C-alpha positions in Angstrom: 150.0 94.4 35.4 149.8 91.2 37.6 152.4 88.3 37.3 150.2 85.2 36.9 151.2 82.5 38.7 150.5 78.6 38.2 151.6 76.5 41.6 152.2 72.8 41.4 152.9 70.9 44.5 151.3 67.6 45.5 151.6 69.1 49.0 148.1 70.7 49.9 149.6 72.8 52.9 152.1 73.9 50.4 149.8 75.3 47.9 147.2 76.9 50.7 150.2 78.5 52.1 151.2 80.1 48.9 147.9 80.9 47.3 147.1 82.6 50.9 150.6 84.9 50.8 150.0 85.5 46.7 146.7 86.7 47.4 147.7 89.6 49.7 150.0 90.9 47.1 148.9 93.3 44.8 151.4 92.6 41.6 151.0 88.2 41.9 148.2 86.1 41.1 147.2 82.9 41.2 145.4 81.3 38.1 145.8 77.9 38.9 146.4 75.2 41.1 147.8 71.5 40.0 149.0 68.5 42.7 151.0 66.7 39.7 153.1 67.4 36.7 150.5 66.0 33.8 147.7 68.6 35.7 150.3 71.2 35.5 151.0 70.9 31.7 146.7 71.2 31.0 146.8 74.0 33.0 149.9 75.6 31.3 148.5 75.5 28.1 145.1 76.3 29.1 145.6 79.4 31.5 149.4 80.8 29.8 150.6 81.7 33.1 154.0 83.9 33.7 155.4 81.7 36.0 155.3 77.8 37.3 156.2 77.0 40.8 157.2 73.7 40.5 157.3 70.7 43.1 160.0 68.2 41.6 158.6 64.9 43.5 155.1 64.5 42.5 153.1 61.4 41.7 152.4 60.4 37.8 154.5 62.6 35.8 157.0 64.7 38.0 158.4 68.2 38.0 161.8 67.6 35.7 159.6 66.0 32.8 156.8 69.3 33.5 159.5 71.8 33.2 160.6 70.3 30.1 157.4 70.2 28.7 156.6 73.2 29.8 159.4 75.0 29.1 159.2 73.9 25.4 156.3 75.2 25.0 155.3 78.6 22.4 156.1 81.6 24.4 156.6 79.4 27.4 156.3 80.4 31.3 159.2 81.0 33.7 159.8 77.8 36.0 160.7 78.0 39.8 161.7 74.6 41.0 160.7 73.9 44.8 163.3 71.4 46.0 164.4 70.2 49.3 168.0 69.9 47.3 170.1 67.6 50.0 168.0 64.7 49.3 166.6 65.8 45.9 168.9 64.3 43.1 166.7 65.7 40.2 167.4 68.8 40.8 170.0 68.6 37.9 167.6 66.9 35.9 165.3 70.3 36.3 168.4 72.3 35.4 168.7 70.6 32.1 165.2 70.7 31.8 165.1 74.5 31.4 163.8 75.7 35.3 165.1 79.3 35.4 165.1 78.9 39.6 165.5 77.0 42.4 164.1 77.3 45.9 164.0 75.4 49.2 160.9 74.7 51.0 162.8 75.7 54.1 163.0 79.3 52.5 160.6 82.0 54.1 157.4 82.3 51.9 158.1 85.7 51.6 161.5 85.3 49.9 159.7 82.5 47.3 157.7 85.5 46.7 160.4 87.7 46.2 161.9 84.8 44.0 159.0 84.8 41.6 159.1 88.4 40.9 162.6 88.4 39.9 162.0 85.5 37.9 159.1 87.0 36.0 161.5 90.1 35.0 163.3 87.8 33.2 166.2 86.9 35.2 167.0 83.4 37.3 167.4 82.7 40.8 168.8 80.1 43.3 168.7 80.1 46.8 172.3 81.5 47.9 172.7 78.7 50.2 172.8 76.0 47.3 174.1 78.2 44.4 178.0 77.4 44.2 177.2 73.8 45.0 174.5 73.8 42.3 176.2 75.0 39.4 179.4 73.3 40.2 177.9 70.1 40.2 176.0 70.4 37.2 179.0 71.8 35.5 181.1 68.5 36.4 183.7 71.1 38.3 186.1 68.5 40.1 186.8 69.1 43.7 190.5 69.2 43.1 192.4 72.3 42.2 193.1 73.3 38.7 196.8 73.3 37.6 198.5 76.7 36.8 199.1 75.4 33.6 195.4 75.2 32.7 194.4 77.8 30.5 191.9 80.4 32.9 189.0 80.3 30.5 187.8 79.4 27.2 189.4 82.0 25.0 187.1 81.2 22.2 183.9 81.1 23.6 185.0 84.2 25.6 186.5 86.4 23.0 183.7 88.8 22.2 183.4 90.2 25.8 185.3 92.6 27.4 187.4 92.5 30.7 184.7 94.0 32.6 182.1 91.6 31.1 184.5 88.7 31.9 184.2 90.1 35.8 180.9 90.6 35.4 180.3 86.7 34.3 182.9 85.7 37.4 180.5 87.2 40.0 177.6 85.9 38.3 178.9 82.4 38.8 179.5 83.2 42.2 175.9 83.6 42.4 176.1 87.4 42.6 172.7 89.9 42.2 172.8 92.6 39.8 172.7 94.7 43.2 176.2 92.8 44.6 177.8 92.9 41.5 177.3 96.6 41.2 178.3 97.2 45.1 181.5 94.7 44.4 182.9 96.8 41.2 181.7 100.1 42.1 179.0 100.6 39.3 175.3 101.2 39.4 173.4 98.8 39.9 172.0 99.9 36.2 175.1 99.6 34.5 175.3 95.8 36.0 172.2 94.7 34.4 173.5 96.4 31.2 176.7 94.0 31.7 174.4 91.2 32.6 171.9 91.7 29.5 175.1 91.6 26.9 176.3 88.5 28.3 173.2 87.0 27.7 173.5 88.1 24.1 176.7 87.6 23.2 176.9 84.2 24.9 173.3 83.5 23.7 172.6 82.3 27.5 169.2 81.2 28.2 169.4 82.9 31.6 170.9 83.8 34.4 171.8 80.1 35.4 173.1 79.5 31.7 175.8 82.6 32.4 176.7 81.1 35.7 177.3 77.6 34.1 179.6 79.4 31.5 181.5 80.8 33.8 182.2 77.4 35.9 182.9 75.9 32.8 185.5 78.5 31.1 187.4 78.8 34.8 186.1 81.8 35.6 185.1 81.0 38.8 187.7 79.1 41.1 187.2 75.1 41.0 186.3 74.2 44.5 188.9 72.7 46.6 
């Protein structure tokens, strides 16, 4: 069954490029296009897409507010945010608004297609080149190293997870995919996926981005120097 995708961007060339590329796939279907957040929300409610590929900077209602409203809908779509990141300070607001993924507009179109599939399957994705910076900054991680006397992790929050799940959570916080986690820990990809699913349940995490933030906030991922 095809993943139903709504494209939202005020740049016509971006919309056209993505629409053409999605049109050549068997598993992705463009069900609508919008040039601003207000129109996007009208189409979200009317078309009930599986995934919304959302620009941030748009006239009228921007992508952050549209993301907040879209993810608050009954049976909400997944939202992938398109950003230039380095000059887009609003990306943190989009994360708080419930976006499940962040993509750079400089990424290859085929990589964006793969990201749509990942998010539609219930995972979350951030462009690898910005993963650590984005999550660390969002989580309020200071640039100074943590004193040796500071606890390595919040024992209360992580009390119910196993040592292996801690390892997996730390690797999620570093931006690794299930396949990469499996390779690092010498386990099967299916086993890695099972560990991540258990972490979702035990930590009541919304998605992989949320897990990564928890990994930073509890000290499982070393603070940046």
